[in-house]
N, C-alpha and C positions, 0 to 999 in steps of 0.2 A: 504494500500500499505506499503511495506517495506520501511526502510528508505534508502536502496540502490536503489530501483526502483525511489524513489522521487529524490534522488541525480542524478541518471542518467538521468531523464527527464529534471531536472534544467539545468544539465550541456549540454544536448542536444539542449537545447533552445539557447545556446550561439553559435551554429554552423552556420557559414555564408553559406547562399545559395544564388543563383541569382534569384530563383523564389519563390515568397510568398507561403509558406506553413506553417505549426504549428510551426516549430522551428525558422524560419526566423521571424514570426508574433511574437512570445513570446519575441525574441531578440530586436525587434523594440519597443515592449510596454515597455520593461524594461529598455531602454535606455531613457525613459522619467524622467525627474526630479522628484525625490521622489516614483518613481514606485516600487511595491513590488507584489511578486507573493505569494499565498497561496493556499491550498486545503481545504477551509472551508466547502464544501458540501460532496465531496466523492473524491475516488482518480483518476478520470478522469475529473474532471472539474477545471481546473487552472484558478484561479480569479487573475486578475491584478487590484491593486488599486493604488490611490494616495491620501495620507493622511486618509487612512481608508475607501476611497468612490470608489466603482467599477467603471472602465471605459472600462472593457474587461474581457471576459470569453472565455477561448480557450477549446473546447471540445477535450480531448486527446484520447477518445475513437475511434471517428470517424476521428480524425486528420485532417480535412479538412474545419474548419469552426471557426469563432470568432463571438461572440455577442458583439456589440457595441452601444452605446447611441447616440442618434441623436436628434435634435430638431425636433418636431412633424410633421411639414409640411414636412421637408426635408426626415424625415423616410418614409413617404407615398409616396412622389416622387420617391425615390431610388427604392422602393419595385415595384412600376409600370413600371421603366424604366429597372431594371435588373432582369432576371431569377435567378441569384445568391445571390439575396438579398431578405430575407423573413422575417416575424415576428420571433423574437427570443422567443423560448419556455421558460416557467417559468419566463419571464420577463414583465414589462408592455408594451404592444404591441404599445401604443401611442409614446414610446421613443426607444425602442430597436429593433434592427434589427440583424439578424444571416446572416453573409457574407460568402459564400462558396469560397474557393481558387481556386477551379478547375472548375469555371464556366466562365460566360461572365464579371466577374469582374477584371479587370487588376490590376497589383501590385500597380501601382501609386495610383489608387482609394483606394485600401485596406489600403494603408499608409494614404491617405487622410481621410478616416472614422476613423481611429483609432486616428489620430491627432484631428479630430472634437469631438470625443468622449471625449478625455482627456480634451478638451477646455470646452466642455458642463460642465464636472465636475467641473473644475476650477471656473467656471462662479457662481456655487452655493455655493461656499465656502463664509462663514462668514467673517467679517473683522479680526477676530481673527485667523482663519484658514489660511487666505490669509497670513497675517503677519508670522505665522509658516512656511508656504510654501515658502514665499519669503527669509525667514532666512535659508532654507536648502542650503547646499554647493551651 
């Protein structure tokens, strides 16, 4: 992906929308303390991390879903309850779900699941990582 396309995508993520979509979701993720975006795998997989640990992956090719981490029991419950939540491809199915924006998952739940994913990552920090995190702005 050219530098211009990457800049456009990142700039586009900051556009405010009233409905959860790829841009609004990316913006919401990047507002989290210490959140950073990168393209470590390919030009279509926007990975959102905190302190080097992934809490979201937005598929820019289909532009309609995010992979997020969950505790194992909740991950299964969500898949059973919502058509728009499935096992995330290329991730550990025990912890990771794929959330479709244009399905039966409302905006409030998408944000709650992003928050939960972020918190799941924070819970796994070592004392040293937690101290570094706490020292961030």
